[in-house]
C-alpha positions in Angstrom: 24.4 -26.6 39.8 22.4 -27.4 37.9 21.3 -25.9 34.8 17.5 -26.4 34.2 15.5 -23.2 33.9 13.4 -22.3 36.1 9.9 -22.5 35.3 7.9 -19.1 35.8 6.0 -18.8 38.5 1.8 -18.4 37.8 2.4 -15.1 39.2 4.7 -14.0 37.2 2.7 -15.8 34.0 0.0 -13.2 34.9 2.1 -10.0 35.5 3.7 -10.7 32.3 -0.1 -11.0 30.9 -0.8 -7.9 32.0 1.9 -5.6 31.4 1.8 -6.6 27.8 -1.7 -6.3 27.5 -1.2 -3.0 29.0 1.3 -1.9 26.6 -1.2 -2.4 24.0 -4.2 -0.3 25.7 -1.2 2.4 25.9 -0.5 2.8 22.2 -2.3 5.7 20.9 -5.4 5.2 18.0 -4.5 6.7 14.7 -7.4 8.2 13.0 -6.2 8.0 10.0 -6.2 3.8 10.1 -9.8 4.7 9.6 -10.0 5.2 6.0 -12.8 4.1 3.1 -11.3 0.6 3.5 -11.7 -0.5 6.7 -15.5 1.5 7.0 -16.4 -0.2 3.3 -14.9 -3.3 4.7 -17.2 -2.8 8.4 -19.9 -2.3 6.4 -19.2 -5.6 4.4 -19.2 -7.8 7.6 -22.2 -6.3 9.1 -24.0 -7.3 6.1 -22.6 -10.7 5.4 -23.7 -11.2 9.3 -27.3 -10.7 8.6 -27.1 -12.3 5.7 -30.2 -15.1 6.2 -29.2 -18.7 5.6 -32.0 -21.4 6.5 -29.8 -24.6 7.3 -30.4 -28.1 7.3 -29.1 -31.0 9.4 -25.9 -32.9 7.2 -25.5 -29.9 5.2 -21.9 -28.8 5.3 -20.9 -24.9 6.5 -18.2 -22.6 6.5 -16.6 -19.0 8.0 -18.6 -16.0 6.2 -15.0 -14.3 5.6 -14.3 -12.0 8.1 -17.2 -13.3 11.0 -15.1 -15.8 12.5 -14.7 -15.7 16.4 -13.6 -19.5 17.7 -10.9 -21.4 16.9 -12.4 -24.2 15.3 -13.2 -25.1 12.4 -10.3 -22.8 11.0 -10.9 -20.3 8.5 -11.3 -22.9 5.5 -12.7 -26.1 7.7 -15.7 -27.3 6.8 -18.4 -28.6 9.1 -21.6 -30.1 9.4 -24.6 -29.5 10.9 -25.8 -31.7 13.8 -28.9 -29.4 14.9 -30.1 -26.4 14.7 -31.7 -24.7 17.1 -35.2 -23.0 17.2 -34.7 -21.3 20.4 -31.1 -20.0 20.8 -28.9 -20.7 23.7 -26.9 -17.5 24.8 -23.7 -18.2 25.5 -23.1 -17.2 29.5 -20.6 -15.1 29.5 -20.5 -12.3 31.5 -18.0 -9.7 30.1 -20.1 -7.2 28.8 -16.7 -6.1 27.0 -15.9 -9.8 25.4 -17.1 -10.7 21.9 -19.1 -13.9 23.1 -21.4 -11.6 25.3 -25.5 -12.5 25.0 -24.0 -14.0 21.3 -26.8 -16.5 20.3 -25.6 -20.0 20.0 -28.4 -21.7 17.5 -26.7 -24.2 16.2 -24.1 -27.3 16.7 -21.5 -27.9 14.6 -19.8 -31.3 14.3 -16.2 -31.6 12.9 -12.7 -33.3 13.9 -9.7 -30.9 14.8 -7.3 -32.8 13.1 -6.2 -35.7 10.3 -8.3 -38.5 12.2 -9.1 -36.9 15.6 -12.4 -37.4 17.3 -15.9 -36.3 16.0 -16.9 -33.1 18.5 -19.6 -30.2 18.3 -19.6 -27.1 19.1 -22.5 -25.2 19.6 -22.2 -21.5 17.2 -24.2 -18.0 15.8 -25.3 -19.5 12.2 -25.5 -15.9 11.2 -21.7 -16.3 11.1 -22.0 -19.4 8.7 -22.8 -19.6 5.1 -23.0 -23.0 3.0 -20.0 -24.7 2.0 -19.9 -25.4 -1.8 -16.8 -26.0 -2.0 -16.1 -28.9 -4.1 -14.8 -32.2 -2.2 
């Protein structure tokens, strides 16, 4: 008899994921958590999103505080502007509940994802970024 653990099937993994999501959905909402601090942060994030910047190719940028909605660049990782699009590409995500639904992708940023990794480019919503003026 082998001591190897049997890997879970795709069906088991999907069921586990759905069960976990259902458990999270069943947590009752508490109005007390939407206090003045929450409301102030909500206003601050909205104002940051609406604060425009004009970016130039070659400029270093970083996420605005509270507006990171993708894995890369990392929270404090600078990225470089490769292109600023005249007309945004709308995200093709069809799920209206997704944070990416109809997101206007109007800036192309370049970065490496790890030390010495390849230079890669990604499309983003430029409203989520600000100039990176950190010292080198």
